[in-house]
Structure formats: structure tokens, C-alpha cells
MIGUGU-34538 format. One record per atom (N, C-alpha, C): residue in one letter; y, z, x. Coordinates in steps of 0.001 Angstrom, whole numbers, plus 500000, padded with zeros to 6 digits. Each point is the difference from the previous one (the first is absolute). Layout:
<martors>
AYZX/...
</martors>
This chain:
<martors>
M498818500000500841/M501182500000499159/M501245500000500885/K500959499155499663/K501232499928500771/K501136500627499211/R500910500628500747/R501183500585499376/R501205499218500482/K500962499832499139/K501236499351500391/K501016501097500313/H500638499883501148/H501015500966500416/H501367499348499934/W500972500711499468/W501364499512499932/W500871500932500811/V500578499482501022/V500873500785500858/V501313499254500105/I501110500724499880/I501308499374500090/I500552500186501399/G500519498938500556/G500669500076501302/G499073499773501162/W500588499913501154/W499270499791501242/W499580501340500560/V498803500072500521/V499535501211500656/V500763500166501302/L500137498940500736/L500784499982501235/L500836498744499958/A501252500100500355/A500842498818499980/A499376498934500885/G499596498918499371/G499427498906500743/G498612500272500535/M499388501088499627/M498706500311500588/M498920499945498930/A499886501025499225/A498988500002498959/A500616499379498760/V499185499618499087/V500490499286498832/V499728500792498737/P500766499719498951/P499731500699498753/P498642499573499453/S499368500870499288/S498671499732499475/S500036499299498652/L501104499426499664/L500177499343498720/L498936498927499810/G499095500244499100/G498986499025499696/G498810499982500940/C499896500959500880/C498846500019500899/C498923500888499407/H498850499922500587/H498871500797499548/H499437500775501169/T499412501124499685/T499212500708501007/T498583500067499466/K499086500168500916/K498600500087499604/K499599501459499881/S499241500356498984/S499460501348499875/S498634500004500663/P499545501096500565/P500677501272500143/P501141499900501013/S500784501068500082/S501221499956500791/S499793500362501468/V499004499413500622/V499784500219501428/V500191498676500709/S500937499977500928/S500300498779500720/S499083499848501207/P499356498845500127/P499181499790501176/P500861499772501244/G501268499723499812/G500897499736501120/G499823498590500496/P500895499592500874/P499848498647500528/P498759499980500884/P499492498837500254/P498854499960500906/P500339500724501296/G499066500740500535/G500239500760501217/G500445499144501158/D499710498723499930/D500410499098501066/D501228499183499607/A500712500426498942/A501213499286499592/A500962499951501177/R500435498796500353/R500871499812501154/R501301499350499541/L501078500430500609/L501296499378499784/L500282499130501225/A500221498730499789/A500275499084501110/A501303500382500693/N500008499932501310/N501203500277500807/N500552501405499792/A499166500937499640/A500447501369499732/A500199500766501299/A500856501001499920/A500263500872501146/A499060501208499936/P499669500579501157/P499096501148500021/P500677501320499645/T501338500036500017/T500753501211499643/T501304499596499324/V500610500945499317/V501320499753499409/V501004499700501112/D499942500768501096/D500935499783501112/D499888498585500560/A498780499519500180/A499810498642500511/A500567498970499022/L499790500216498700/L500540499092498988/L501526499984500051/L500605501176500100/L501464500069500049/L500535499367501279/D499297500141501116/D500409499345501240/D499960498481499844/E498948499481499378/E499887498558499756/E501096499529499043/F500309500817499018/F501061499698499037/F501344499865500717/L500319500954500854/L501269499954500737/L500024498822500978/A498867499675500600/A499932498844500899/A500237498697499234/A499447499899498789/A500220498812499173/A501473499870499619/L500648501125499702/L501436499957499700/L500780499557501231/E499651500560501144/E500697499640501242/E499896498492500254/G498837499446499766/G499787498574500211/G500447499128498838/K500531500607498956/K500395499274498777/K498854499098499543/D498820500568499960/D498773499250499760/D499402500304498629/M500327499159499036/M499509500194498637/M498478499901499943/Q499401499097500758/Q498542499878499984/Q499329501263500527/A500578500602501035/A499441501253500524/A500115501103498953/L501121500050499290/L500147500998498930/L498921499795498944/E499811498769499580/E499030499715498947/E498579500378500408/R499662499882501266/R498663500395500461/R499788501515499878/L501087500756499944/L499913501460499896/L499824500480498564/R500052499075499050/R499916500336498584/R498674499510499431/V499476500716499003/V498735499608499381/V500091498585499444/S498874499319500061/S499894498658499441/S499773500105498490/E500025498861499356/E499740499987498560/E498624500572499689/S498985499602500736/S498660500504499701/S499894501495500302/E500637500476501056/E499976501434500302/E500705500795498891/Y501091499468499519/Y500742500671498925/Y499192500022498701/R499456498832499647/R499300499882498719/R498599500612500018/D499345500029501169/D498621500481500071/D499863501453500450/I501018500531500682/I499914501381500508/I501094500878499407/I501261499586500163/I501117500849499568/I500023500167498488/M499982498906499268/M500078500113498538/M498841500793499393/P498749499649500291/P498914500758499371/P499964501459500431/G500387500261501247/G499935501354500537/G501198500869499728/S500965499508499221/S501220500770499696/S499785500961498842/V498969500812500141/V499673501031499017/V499743501286500774/P500045501136499339/P499709501247500713/P498594499994500595/P499809500732501093/P498659500100500581/P498990500460498950/G498829499414500039/G498952500362499059/G500020499222498705/H501021499208499768/H500081499185498787/H499435498607500268/A499562499380498925/A499478498642500102/A501129499041500362/P499669498927500700/P501032499022500361/P500550499299498766/Q501235499559500134/Q500609499208498942/Q499451498575500077/V499827499394498858/V499559498615499925/V501091499230499263/F500589499033500672/F501096499228499423/F499534498604499634/P500480499510498865/P499762498585499703/P500671499152501083/E499445498865500294/E500494499110501056/E501499499718499860/K500437499689498808/K501410499639499784/K500930501164500352/K499646501201499608/K500839501173500307/K499955500328501482/S498839499872500588/S499852500259501419/S500893499057500802/K500012498738499663/K500851499015500679/K501477500292499750/F500331500407498787/F501389500324499663/F500509501160500861/F499221501086500102/F500439501155500776/F500103499661501484/W499062499203500506/W500121499560501391/W501281499181500179/G500259499096499070/G501194499164500093/G501277500822500040/M500083501027499180/M501178500874500009/M500129500711501338/N498908500569500484/N500009500722501269/N500371499061501147/N499398498840500020/N500227499042501070/N501453499521500016/T500534499660498852/T501379499513499923/T500983501061500468/K499850501217499521/K500893501087500430/K499905500214501507/S498788499965500527/S499801500224501429/S500653498911500848/I499856498764499585/I500591498888500755/I501514500139500051/Y500617500273498868/Y501457500154499977/Y500449501216500803/W499268501098499887/W500368501217500737/W499844499768501498/A498929499324500401/A499788499697501419/A501144499137500534/G500446499040499219/G501134499175500406/G501253500829500198/S500209500938499115/S501154500898500113/S499892500882501240/L498786500502500279/L499793500814501198/L500289499189501264/L499526498751500024/L500251499154501169/L501498499729500160/E500675499795498898/E501446499759500052/E500754501231500492/S499618501158499527/S500711501247500327/S499597500604501337/F498731499869500368/F499493500700501189/F499450499069501075/G499826498733499681/G499380499069500927/G500802499778501273/G499276499744501081/G500626499675501268/G500390501185500858/H499669501197499575/H500328501211500763/H498731500760500340/R500016500640501147/R498875500840500419/R500273501423499500/Y499054500516499245/Y500146501344499444/Y498911500918500522/T500359501255500142/T499010501037500248/T500029500935498796/R498817500488499648/R499909500910498858/R500455501387500400/K500853500562499176/K500425501379500201/K499286500910499003/E499862499511498775/E499388500802498937/E499364499083498961/V498884500447499420/V499327499289498918/V499850500963498836/E500341499525498826/E499860500811498788/E499402499122498907/Y499162500591499180/Y499449499316498837/Y500677500629498790/T501047499348499514/T500881500616499005/T499324500284498668/K498911499321499713/K499236500263498776/K498680500706500302/G499848500461501242/G498836500786500383/G498801499178500425/V498913500699500244/V498719499395500349/V499042500363498874/Q499305499008499469/Q499120500251498859/Q498648499341500224/Q498972500744499665/Q498634499490500096/Q499640499328498685/Y499523498783500099/Y499465499283498855/Y498508499838500224/A499313499440499030/A498543499890500089/A499552499221501228/W500696498908500331/W499522499128501054/W500907499943501225/Y501104500729499983/Y500923499957501135/Y500972501168499930/T500702500210501113/T501077500978500056/T501299499226500072/A500973500401499192/A501301499329499955/A501060500850500684/Y500719499380500897/Y501180500591500647/Y501180499325499326/K500572500702499022/K500924499364499067/K501448500007500477/R500570498823499991/R501402499768500328/R500369500505501389/V499881499149500954/V500266500341501395/V501510499995500257/R500450501086500601/R501391500099500455/R499950500277501499/L500513499052500768/L500028500138501450/L501428500268500458/T500164501005500828/T501243500177500714/T499738499399501366/V500766498964500337/V499797499276501247/V501283500019500822/V499819499763501298/V501136499919500915/V499924498636500672/D501106499246499964/D499996498678500622/D500285500089501495/E500012498846500643/E500152499948501452/E501348500525500496/E500966500111499108/E501322500529500377/E500157501476499649/G498939500611499489/G500036501419499655/G500473500293498587/N500178498952499185/N500431500186498613/N498812500379499126/E500147501049499216/E498958500455499089/E500152499287498671/K498874499532499458/K500007499283498721/K498882500510499110/D500212499838498708/D499034500389498987/D499353498731499461/L498696499859500162/L499267498826499552/L499011500446498933/R500108499397498844/R499100500343498891/R499166498793499626/T498727500264499779/T499106498921499607/T498934500547499051/G499028499190499707/G498999500342499000/G498926500946500476/S498852499886499375/S498906500941500208/S498912499429500896/I499244500913500583/I498888499672500892/I498716500529499368/A498921499243500181/A498685500455499552/A499081500155501207/E499174501051499935/E498951500204500999/E498669499818499286/V499240499016500460/V498681499704499436/V498992500051501141/N499067500924499929/N498956500120501027/N500577500043501412/G501054500771500189/G500585500159501325/G500841498833500472/Q500378499129499085/Q500840498851500322/Q501287500077499195/Y501107499567500614/Y501316500163499378/Y500724498667499872/K500535499771498785/K500825498820499741/K501056500378498959/F501094499270500017/F500976500144498933/F499420499378498739/V500281500640498873/V499638499418498720/V501172499156499521/S501177500470500292/S501217499303499603/S501108500385500981/F500941499092500186/F501182500334500782/F501120500486499095/A499853499791498697/A501038500414499054/A500042501525499931/G501135500540500226/G500182501453499979/G501453500315499757/G500366501180500266/G501409500261499798/G500371501424500015/
</martors>
């Protein structure tokens, strides 16, 4: 028997999706993503991911930024189904809704990444402080580091506040889910 769940709003800005029209399978025990679920081009730590992120900004390299973010299949096959509390069954989305939510996430991320490159690109930054303004939350299939706020120092010693989207950790691998943040 399937239950329909109705949830209003985004669980994480640009990260998890509303459950509008999705189904979960009973009983409410999530098998989790396959133990060998891999994220392509993922970093082994949050620090390594943030270092790669700052290097991509320094190089004004949109392709490098995009490699640091989950792909469509990673988003639709791991992030979306696993965006439920631990121990709950995965969400099952109809194809059309799954594509729609990916499209929204992808579009916001592309525009936000462009803005980041415009505002921060071409400078070498060192991290002074990292904060997750919406906290760290465990979901069934991943851990979310919500809304990254970096305090960085440029090559001239100027301190800047850089805000971006959320990071997911899946099986010890780290990637941005979205660059959209604020």
C-alpha cells in the first residue's frame, strides 16, 4: 500500500524537494542508497570540496564549478528519494515531477554560479571561517550541510562574505547539491 505525502515548501533551498505528489513505500524503513553509491568527481572531505570551489572561482571556471555539483542522475536517484528522515522509506517521484524539480534546482544553480563567478572570480581566496547557516541535518541517504557561508580573505587581505548553497555527503563523498544560497 502506498501513501501520498503532501509537504509544502522546500526542505532545503535548492537541495531537497517538496513531497507534493510523491509516494513512499510501506513499511517505513529505508534501505538507503546502494552501499556502493558513488558521486562522480566528489571530494573526500568538505574542506577539499571548498578548496576546489575556491580554485574554480579563482580560475573563473564554470565547468570546474559544475563538476563540484551533483549531476541530474545523482540528484534524482539519490538526493530526491533520500530526502526523508532516517528510517523512513524513500520518496518515489513520478518522472515528470522528478525532472521538474531537477530543472528548478539546475537553473537556480547555473544562475547563482554565474553570479559567484562575476562577484568573486579571478581572485585567490583563503578560507577564514565556514558556517552552515541552516545547520547540518541527517537525511535517510545523506547528510546535508545547509547553506554554506564562507568568510574568505583575498590576496590583498580584504575579508569577504561568500554565500552559496548546500553540500551533501553520500558514503563519505562530498558535492554541492546547489550553488543557490543566500
